[in-house]
N, C-alpha and C positions, 0 to 999 in steps of 0.2 A: 758593686756593693756600696761604694762611697756615695754615688749619686742617689741611691735609694734613700739615704738618710740625710744627705746634704746636697740637694740638687743645684745649689748655688755654685758648686765646683765646676759645673758644665755651662754656666752662663757666659756668653761671649758677645761682645759688641765689636763690630768691625766698621771702619770708615775707609776711605780711599787709601790712607797711609798707615792707619793704626789698628791695633787690636787691644781691647781692654778685657781683662779677666782677673779674678781673684788669684793671687800668686800662690804657688806651692812653696815649700820651705826653702828650696834653693833659689827660686826667683825672688822670694822675700829677702833673702840674704843679699842678693844683687841690688835690690831696691835700697836696703840699708847702706850698702857700700856707696851707692850713688849719692845718697844724702850726706854721707861722711865727706864726700869730695866737694860739697858745697851746693847750696840752693839759691843763694842770693848774696848781694853785697853785705858783708858783716856790719857795715855802718848803719844799715836800716833794718827794720823788723816788720815784715809783712803779715805776721801771724799773731793772733790774740794770745796764744800760749807760745812763748819764745823758745821752743824746743831746739831750734837751730843754734842757740847759744851754747849748747852742750859741746864738750870735746868730741872730735870725730868718732871715736869708738863708741862713746855713750850715745851719740846721735844716731848711729846705725842701729844700735840695740833698741833705742826708743822707738824707731820706726817698726821694728819687728814686734815689740811688745804691744805697741798701739794697735797693730793689725790683729794680733791674736786676741787682745782684750775686746776690741770692737766686734769681731765676729763671734766671740764667746758670749757677749752680752746681747746678741741680736734676738729680738722678739718681734712678732707681727705688729706690736704697738709702737715700737721704737727701734730703729735700725740705722746702721751706716754700712755702706758697701765700699771698702777701700780698694778700688781696682788698680792693679798695676797696668801701666801703659807701655805697650811694646811698639817700637818702630824699627822696621827691618830686622826683626828678631831680637832686638836689644831692649832692655828695660830703660825707659827714659824718664819716668816720673810716676806720680800717683794721682788719681782722680777719684774723689769721693762723691757719692750721692747719699743723702740721708732723708729720713722722714719720721714724723711722729703722728700716729693715728691717721695714716694716709687715707683710709677709706672715708674719714670724716672731713679732714682738712683739705684733702686733694692738693697738697703742697709738698714739694721737695726742696731740699737745699743742696748746694754744691760747694766744694772746696778742692784745691789742687796744688801741686807743686811740680816743677820740672827741674832736672839736673841742669846746672848752668851751661854746660856744653850744648844743650838741646833747646835753649831758649832763642827767641827771635826768628823762628822758622815757621810760625803759624800752627805749631802742634798744640799749643794751649787752647786755641779756638776749636780745633778739631776734636780734642778729647772732651772738652766741655759739651760740645754739640752732641757727642755720642751719648753722654749720660742724660742730656736734656731729651733726646729722642726716646731713651729708655723711660724717662719720667712721664713725658706727655703721651707718647704713643703706646708704650708697653705697659705702663702702670696706671694710666688714666688720670694723671695729675692735671689740675687746671692752672696751677701757679708754680713757678720756680723762683727761689730767692738766692741771693749771693750778697757779698759785701767786700769792700776794699778800703784800706786806709787812704787818706788824702794823697800820700806820696807813692801809692802803688799804681802807677800809670798804666802798666802793662795789663794788669787785671781789669782795670776800668775800660781799657780799649777793647778787650775781649767781650766784656759785657755789652758795650755799645754796639759792637759788630753783630751780636746775636739778638739784639732787640730789647734788652733790659731797659727799664725806666727807673728814675730815682724813686726811692721809697723811704726817705728820711735819713736821719743820722743817729748814731749811738756814740756816746763818749765812753772810752775805756781807759784803763790804766795798763800800759805795757812798758816793761823795763822801768817801772816806777815813774813813768811820765804819762801825762794825759794825751790821748790820741783821738782823732775823729774817724769813725768808721762810716762810710757811705753805704747805706743799705740799698739794694737794687732788687727789682721785681720784674719777672717776665710772665706774661699771660699766655695761655694757649693760643689765643687769637694772634698776638704779636709773633709768637713762634712760627705759626703757620704762614705768616706774611713775610717772614724774614728769610733770605737765602742762607742755607747752611749746608755743610757737607752731608752727603747721603750716609746713612747708618743702617746696618742690618743687625738684628738681634737673634741669637741662637740660644735655645735651652731655657726660655723664659717660663713657659706654662707651668712646669712643676714647682717653680720658685714662688709663684704668686701667693699661695697661702702663708709662706714664711714671711712675706713682706706686707701682709695685710692689705693687698692691692685689689681694687675693684676689677682690674683686668684691662686688656688692650682695647684701644678705641679705634684702631685701624690695623692694617697689615703691619707686622713688625719689620718687614723688609722694605717699608716705604722710605 
């Protein structure tokens, strides 16, 4: 019955090591607890909204509220999918993909975080590759965008590995200080030319109307 009204609950992305899916309530609580344990060095802030500055319990709750709010506000014209990332059956992080007027712009954006114990293992590259496959192959996007602050070397390294190219800078205020965000852009052509982990997609077709998507451009198991 749930999938009749909310087919996104059955959407699955699988890579050699990972599974990405929207979390149920218990999995979302695990994701919040993971965030409470720490996402990055507290002396730096990799996010435009400094949600990780919250005390651990509030940080965990903010992850849950963000996910519920994001899914509750989803429309075909504007949406975010906050996928929980599972490695060996454990929640290790969150990977988002979002779009506005996808059928017109043919552009998606991504953002992510990993629990600190799971960083430095190549999982960040693999989970972003999964949603890029969803964007380009499953949803018919022509472009993907991302961004990273000047001191976020790990995120920039993932982008370089997956073929992104510089797309200008944006100046922002974070923690009351000016920061430079490096915008990055990946084209469908570059994606097709760049090696990346294989990804399979399950349960996509009934989700397409909810995401305002033009539809797959090739086999989703490619």
